[in-house]
C-alpha positions as CSV (number, residue, x, y, z in Angstrom):
1,M,70.8,24.6,-29.3
2,V,73.7,22.4,-28.2
3,I,73.4,20.4,-31.5
4,L,73.7,23.7,-33.5
5,F,76.9,24.5,-31.5
6,V,78.3,21.1,-32.2
7,F,77.3,21.5,-35.9
8,N,79.1,24.9,-36.1
9,V,82.3,23.5,-34.5
10,L,82.4,20.6,-36.9
11,W,81.7,22.8,-39.9
12,T,84.5,25.2,-38.8
13,L,86.9,22.2,-38.4
14,L,86.0,21.0,-41.9
15,Y,86.5,24.2,-43.8
16,D,89.6,25.1,-41.8
17,T,91.1,21.7,-42.6
18,Q,90.3,22.2,-46.3
19,Y,91.9,25.7,-46.2
20,A,95.0,24.2,-44.6
21,M,95.2,21.7,-47.4
22,G,96.0,24.6,-49.7
23,D,98.7,26.0,-47.4
24,F,100.2,22.6,-46.6
25,E,103.6,23.3,-48.3
26,D,104.0,26.6,-46.4
27,D,103.0,25.0,-43.1
28,Q,105.8,22.4,-43.5
29,H,108.4,25.1,-44.0
30,L,107.2,27.2,-41.1
31,S,106.8,24.4,-38.7
32,L,103.1,25.3,-38.1
33,H,100.7,22.7,-36.7
34,S,97.5,22.0,-38.6
35,S,94.9,19.3,-38.9
36,V,96.4,18.3,-42.2
37,K,99.8,17.6,-40.7
38,F,98.1,15.8,-37.8
39,F,96.0,13.5,-39.9
40,G,98.5,13.1,-42.7
41,T,97.4,10.5,-45.2
42,Y,94.0,10.2,-43.4
43,V,93.0,13.8,-44.0
44,H,90.5,12.7,-46.7
45,T,89.0,10.1,-44.3
46,F,88.7,12.8,-41.7
47,N,87.0,15.2,-44.1
48,A,84.6,12.5,-45.2
49,I,83.7,11.7,-41.6
50,L,83.0,15.3,-40.8
51,M,80.9,15.7,-44.0
52,A,78.9,12.6,-43.1
53,I,78.3,13.8,-39.6
54,L,77.2,17.3,-40.8
55,V,74.7,15.8,-43.3
56,F,73.4,13.4,-40.6
57,I,72.8,16.4,-38.2
58,L,71.1,18.3,-40.9
59,A,68.8,15.3,-41.6
60,L,68.0,15.1,-37.9
61,L,66.9,18.7,-37.8
62,T,64.9,18.7,-41.1
63,R,61.2,18.5,-41.1
64,T,60.1,20.1,-44.4
65,W,60.6,19.3,-48.1
66,M,62.7,22.5,-48.4
67,G,64.9,21.1,-45.6
68,W,65.4,17.8,-47.4
69,M,66.4,19.7,-50.6
70,M,69.0,21.6,-48.5
71,V,70.3,18.2,-47.1
72,L,70.5,16.9,-50.7
73,F,72.3,20.0,-51.9
74,S,74.7,19.9,-49.0
75,G,75.5,16.3,-49.5
76,L,76.1,16.9,-53.2
77,L,78.4,19.8,-52.5
78,F,80.3,17.8,-49.9
79,L,80.8,15.0,-52.5
80,W,82.1,17.6,-55.0
81,Q,84.4,19.0,-52.4
82,W,85.8,15.6,-51.4
83,R,86.4,14.7,-55.1
84,Q,88.2,18.0,-55.7
85,L,90.6,17.4,-52.9
86,R,91.4,13.7,-53.4
87,D,94.4,12.2,-55.2
88,G,96.7,15.0,-54.2
89,H,94.9,17.9,-56.1
90,W,95.1,20.0,-52.9
91,R,97.2,22.9,-54.3
92,K,95.0,23.8,-57.3
93,N,91.5,23.0,-55.8
94,A,91.7,23.8,-52.1
95,M,90.8,27.5,-52.4
96,S,87.7,26.9,-54.6
97,V,86.6,24.2,-52.2
98,F,87.1,26.5,-49.3
99,L,85.1,29.3,-51.0
100,S,82.3,26.9,-51.8
101,H,81.4,26.9,-48.1
102,M,79.9,30.4,-48.7
103,Y,77.1,28.5,-50.6
104,L,76.6,26.1,-47.7
105,G,76.4,28.9,-45.2
106,G,73.9,30.7,-47.3
107,I,71.5,27.8,-47.7
108,W,71.9,26.9,-44.1
109,I,71.1,30.4,-42.9
110,F,68.1,30.5,-45.3
111,W,66.9,27.1,-43.9
112,L,67.4,28.1,-40.3
113,Y,65.4,31.3,-40.9
114,G,62.6,29.2,-42.3
115,Q,62.6,27.0,-39.2
116,I,61.8,30.0,-36.9
């Protein structure tokens, strides 16, 4: 159960950082603190590390072929997210990347239900 808690915290940190990338200009004007401001130019590296850790945790917990399909789909969606946010395309792509986490949550809930 501890590993699922850690997984949830890391996932929340990832999607919140991606959402903050879309609000970055507003955060600068309002003097708000966010992970994007904290990591600065390393925010893409931070996102990639979180994505890799999440896929690794999923792989550790997977024991079925359906689980491995979920790991593959999650990895591909993370790769798509990373590519959408790189090279300064934050403003136009951050919201679609943030909303794509609904798909991740859906397949992870479906997978967890199958593990019971």
